[in-house]
C-alpha positions in Angstrom: -100.9 -131.6 -14.0 -97.1 -132.0 -13.6 -94.8 -130.4 -16.1 -93.7 -133.8 -17.4 -97.4 -134.6 -18.1 -97.8 -131.3 -19.9 -94.9 -132.0 -22.2 -96.1 -135.6 -22.9 -99.6 -134.5 -23.5 -98.5 -131.7 -25.8 -96.4 -134.0 -27.9 -99.2 -136.5 -28.2 -101.7 -133.8 -29.2 -99.4 -132.4 -31.8 -98.9 -135.6 -33.6 -102.5 -136.7 -33.1 -103.5 -133.9 -35.5 -101.1 -134.5 -38.5 -103.0 -132.3 -41.0 -103.2 -129.3 -38.7 -99.7 -129.7 -37.5 -98.4 -130.1 -41.1 -100.2 -126.9 -42.2 -98.6 -124.8 -39.5 -95.2 -126.4 -40.1 -95.4 -125.7 -43.8 -96.4 -122.1 -43.1 -93.5 -121.7 -40.7 -91.0 -123.1 -43.2 -92.3 -120.9 -46.0 -92.5 -117.7 -44.0 -89.1 -118.2 -42.3 -87.6 -118.9 -45.8 -89.2 -115.7 -47.1 -88.0 -113.6 -44.1 -84.4 -114.3 -45.2 -84.6 -114.7 -49.0 -86.7 -111.7 -49.9 -84.5 -109.0 -48.2 -81.4 -110.9 -49.4 -82.7 -110.9 -53.0 -83.6 -107.2 -52.8 -80.0 -106.2 -51.8 -78.5 -108.6 -54.3 -80.6 -107.1 -57.1 -79.7 -103.6 -56.0 -76.0 -104.5 -56.2 -76.4 -106.0 -59.6 -78.1 -102.8 -60.8 -75.2 -100.8 -59.3 -72.6 -103.0 -61.1 -74.5 -102.7 -64.4 -74.6 -99.0 -64.1 -70.8 -98.9 -63.7 -70.2 -101.4 -66.5 -72.4 -99.5 -68.9 -70.7 -96.2 -68.2 -73.7 -94.6 -66.4 -71.4 -93.7 -63.5 -69.7 -90.5 -62.6 -66.4 -89.9 -60.8 -66.3 -87.1 -58.2 -63.1 -85.3 -57.4 -63.8 -83.7 -54.1 -62.0 -81.5 -51.6 -63.4 -80.5 -48.3 -61.4 -77.2 -48.5 -63.0 -76.2 -51.8 -59.7 -76.0 -53.6 -60.8 -77.8 -56.9 -60.0 -75.6 -59.8 -63.1 -75.2 -62.1 -60.8 -74.3 -65.0 -59.0 -77.6 -64.7 -62.3 -79.4 -64.1 -63.5 -77.9 -67.4 -60.4 -79.1 -69.2 -61.3 -82.7 -68.4 -63.8 -82.5 -71.2 -60.9 -82.6 -73.7 -59.3 -85.7 -72.0 -59.7 -89.0 -73.9 -62.3 -91.2 -72.4 -64.2 -88.4 -70.7 -67.8 -87.8 -71.9 -68.2 -84.5 -70.1 -67.2 -82.8 -66.9 -68.4 -79.9 -64.8 -68.6 -78.3 -61.4 -70.9 -76.0 -59.3 -69.4 -72.5 -59.1 -71.9 -71.2 -56.4 -75.5 -71.0 -55.4 -77.5 -68.2 -57.0 -80.2 -66.1 -55.3 -82.7 -66.3 -58.1 -86.3 -64.9 -57.9 -89.0 -64.8 -60.5 -90.6 -61.6 -61.6 -93.3 -62.2 -59.0 -90.8 -62.6 -56.2 -90.9 -66.3 -55.8 -87.5 -67.8 -54.9 -86.1 -70.4 -57.4 -83.4 -72.9 -56.4 -80.5 -72.2 -58.8 -76.8 -72.7 -59.2 -74.1 -71.2 -61.4 -72.2 -74.1 -63.1 -69.5 -74.7 -65.6 -70.9 -75.5 -69.1 -70.4 -79.3 -68.9 -72.4 -79.9 -65.8 -76.0 -79.7 -67.3 -75.1 -82.3 -69.9 -73.7 -84.6 -67.2 -76.8 -84.1 -65.0 -79.4 -84.6 -67.8 -78.0 -86.6 -70.7 -81.3 -86.5 -72.5 -81.2 -82.7 -73.0 -80.7 -81.3 -76.5 -77.6 -79.2 -77.2 -77.9 -75.9 -75.5 -77.4 -72.6 -77.2 -74.8 -70.3 -75.5 -76.3 -68.2 -72.7 -79.3 -70.5 -72.2 -80.1 -72.1 -68.9 -81.6 -75.5 -67.9 -84.8 -75.8 -65.8 -85.8 -79.0 -64.0 -89.2 -80.4 -64.8 -90.5 -79.3 -61.4 -89.8 -75.6 -62.2 -92.8 -73.8 -63.8 -91.6 -70.2 -63.5 -89.3 -70.4 -66.5 -90.8 -71.0 -70.0 -88.7 -72.9 -72.5 -87.4 -70.7 -75.3 -89.0 -67.5 -73.9 -86.8 -64.8 -72.2 -88.0 -64.5 -68.6 -87.3 -61.6 -66.3 -85.7 -62.8 -63.1 -83.7 -61.2 -60.3 -80.2 -62.6 -59.7 -78.5 -61.4 -56.5 -80.7 -58.3 -56.5 -80.2 -57.4 -60.2 -82.8 -58.0 -62.9 -81.8 -60.2 -65.8 -83.6 -61.8 -68.7 -82.9 -65.6 -68.9 -84.0 -68.1 -71.6 -84.5 -71.7 -70.6 -82.9 -73.7 -73.4 -84.2 -77.0 -72.1 -86.4 -78.7 -69.5 -85.0 -81.8 -67.8 -87.2 -84.9 -68.1 -85.5 -87.1 -65.5 -84.6 -86.3 -61.9 -81.0 -86.1 -62.9 -77.8 -88.0 -62.0 -76.6 -85.9 -59.1 -79.2 -86.2 -56.3 -78.2 -82.9 -54.6 -79.0 -81.0 -57.8 -82.3 -82.6 -58.7 -84.5 -79.5 -58.3 -81.9 -76.9 -59.2 -82.0 -74.5 -62.2 -78.6 -74.6 -63.8 -77.0 -71.4 -65.2 -73.9 -72.2 -67.3 -71.1 -69.7 -66.9 -67.5 -69.3 -68.3 -66.4 -67.7 -65.0 -63.5 -69.6 -63.5 -63.3 -70.1 -59.8 -62.7 -72.9 -57.2 -65.2 -75.6 -56.2 -65.5 -78.3 -53.6 -66.3 -81.0 -56.2 -65.7 -81.8 -59.9 -68.0 -84.3 -61.6 -66.5 -86.4 -64.4 -68.4 -88.8 -66.6 -66.3 -91.6 -68.2 -66.9 -93.9 -71.1 -66.9 -97.6 -70.3 -63.3 -98.9 -69.7 -61.7 -95.5 -69.4 -62.2 -95.1 -65.7 -58.7 -96.2 -64.6 -56.9 -93.8 -66.9 -59.1 -90.9 -65.9 -58.6 -91.7 -62.2 -54.8 -91.5 -62.9 -55.2 -88.1 -64.6 -57.4 -86.8 -61.7 -54.8 -87.9 -59.2 -52.1 -85.9 -61.1 -54.2 -82.8 -61.6 -55.7 -82.8 -58.1 -53.1 -84.3 -55.8 -54.2 -86.0 -52.6 -51.6 -83.9 -50.8 -53.8 -80.9 -51.5 -56.8 -82.7 -49.9 -58.4 -84.0 -53.1 -59.7 -87.5 -53.6 -61.5 -89.3 -56.4 -64.4 -91.6 -55.7 -67.0 -93.2 -58.0 -70.6 -91.8 -57.9 -73.3 -94.0 -59.3 -76.3 -91.7 -59.9 -79.8 -92.5 -60.9 -80.6 -93.8 -64.4 -82.2 -91.3 -66.8 -85.3 -93.5 -66.7 -86.5 -96.3 -64.5 -85.8 -97.4 -61.0 -82.5 -96.9 -59.3 -80.7 -99.3 -56.9 -81.4 -96.8 -54.1 -85.1 -96.8 -54.9 -85.1 -100.6 -54.9 -83.6 -100.7 -51.5 -86.0 -98.1 -50.1 -88.9 -100.3 -51.3 -87.6 -103.4 -49.6 -90.4 -105.7 -48.4 -88.5 -106.6 -45.2 -90.8 -105.1 -42.6 -94.0 -106.2 -44.3 -92.7 -109.7 -44.7 -91.9 -109.9 -41.0 -95.3 -108.5 -39.9 -97.2 -110.7 -42.3 -95.2 -113.8 -41.4 -95.5 -113.4 -37.6 -99.2 -112.4 -37.9 -100.0 -115.5 -40.0 -98.2 -117.9 -37.7 -99.9 -116.4 -34.6 -103.3 -116.7 -36.3 -102.6 -120.3 -37.4 -101.5 -121.4 -33.9 -104.4 -119.5 -32.3 -106.9 -121.1 -34.6 -105.4 -124.5 -33.7 -105.8 -123.8 -29.9 -109.3 -122.5 -30.4 -110.3 -125.7 -32.2 -109.2 -127.7 -29.1 -110.8 -125.4 -26.5 -112.8 -128.2 -24.9 -109.6 -130.2 -24.4 -108.1 -127.3 -22.5 -111.2 -127.0 -20.4 -110.7 -130.6 -19.4 -107.0 -130.0 -18.7 -107.9 -127.1 -16.4 -110.4 -129.3 -14.6 -107.5 -131.7 -14.0 -105.3 -128.9 -12.5 -103.5 -127.4 -15.5 -101.7 -124.3 -14.2 -100.7 -121.2 -16.1 -97.1 -122.4 -16.2 -98.3 -125.7 -17.5 -100.2 -123.9 -20.3 -97.1 -122.0 -21.2 -95.0 -125.3 -21.3 -97.6 -127.0 -23.5 -97.6 -124.0 -25.8 -93.8 -123.8 -25.9 -93.6 -127.5 -26.8 -96.2 -127.3 -29.6 -94.5 -124.1 -30.9 -91.1 -125.8 -31.0 -92.5 -128.7 -33.0 -94.7 -126.7 -35.4 -93.0 -123.3 -35.6 -89.4 -123.2 -34.4 -88.0 -126.5 -35.9 -89.7 -125.9 -39.3 -88.7 -122.2 -39.2 -85.1 -123.2 -38.6 -85.3 -125.5 -41.6 -86.7 -122.7 -43.7 -83.9 -120.3 -42.7 -81.2 -123.0 -43.3 -82.6 -123.6 -46.8 -82.5 -119.9 -47.5 -78.9 -119.6 -46.3 -77.9 -122.5 -48.5 -79.5 -120.9 -51.6 -77.9 -117.6 -50.8 -74.5 -119.3 -50.5 -74.8 -120.4 -54.1 -75.7 -116.9 -55.2 -74.7 -113.5 -53.9 -72.6 -113.7 -50.7 -71.9 -110.0 -50.3 -71.7 -109.0 -46.7 -74.3 -106.3 -47.1 -76.9 -108.7 -48.5 -76.3 -111.3 -45.8 -76.4 -108.6 -43.0 -79.7 -107.3 -44.3 -81.2 -110.7 -44.5 -79.8 -111.7 -41.1 -81.4 -108.6 -39.5 -84.7 -109.6 -41.1 -84.4 -113.2 -39.6 -83.6 -111.8 -36.1 -86.8 -109.7 -36.3 -88.7 -112.8 -37.4 -87.4 -114.8 -34.5 -88.2 -112.0 -32.0 -91.7 -111.9 -33.4 -92.2 -115.7 -33.3 -91.0 -115.6 -29.7 -94.5 -114.2 -28.9 -96.2 -117.2 -30.3 -96.0 -119.4 -27.1 -97.1 -116.6 -24.9 -100.0 -115.7 -27.2 -100.9 -119.4 -27.4 -100.8 -119.8 -23.6 -103.1 -116.9 -23.1 -105.6 -118.3 -25.6 -105.3 -121.7 -23.8 -106.1 -120.2 -20.4 -108.9 -118.0 -21.8 -110.7 -120.5 -24.0 -110.2 -123.2 -21.3 -111.9 -121.2 -18.7 -114.7 -120.2 -21.0 -115.3 -123.8 -22.0 -114.9 -125.1 -18.5 -117.8 -123.0 -17.4 -120.0 -124.8 -19.9 -119.0 -128.4 -18.9 
């Protein structure tokens, strides 16, 4: 069979089976639409959560210095600035061990940091420490013998954190408040809603950029519920692509299988491997690629009326590229099935 005959026959076969063709086309439209819209919606929702956190005051500003020249005394003074809920800094990491010798992750901090990290904590009595919920070596309200930097002390845990905490790098750390003044690399400041601009101005005056300091917003996890980071990490992007491509390949393969006797006749008439690929490519264009392009276009139009952030569009575009790469396998898989079932059926004719 000539290539022109293969193209003509393929077009005729496709439209001679309107129901089968329509089913595959609808699947292609729907799955291509989902390949763009679901990842886009995930990123858009994550951004909306992020903006809500900032608007509701669940954000923290970080004054940082790579040279570790942030004064913890000045950081502690931020607690008396109007519009500041609390502020604190990490003084240093502590070598803390339980009485049994088990190492415990701990940090020496200024008094305001535990409240910033875990807002749900009750007011702490002076001298008490805070243990994360993952730490079982310290009993709440009971003095516990521990070794700090080689010296034995008795510490009392005044509260146990319920949430993971706002500052991810300190999630599993026992916090030991201290009035010792030193320097730190970061000062964490929590602002009330609407006070951020004024606090940034104060931070710029207290910690000049000429000394290597800079103030940036930090949006930590909520005390309860999913965070925007968790939402992004659970994006359905990969599963959507795998399921979409798998479903389309199965649908096209089933269509070819149902016409195995036709392909047996074609091979008797001299259908070559190249001819099989051409027929598969023409059918895939009509039933997969054109409907798929329509689905992607529809998703882009919907996205244009919603969130047009670059990050959301880039994430969705990457998903579509993976979808298109996957569907590029459809004609090849279909051609292999054509050749295989054609030979099998030809032997029975």
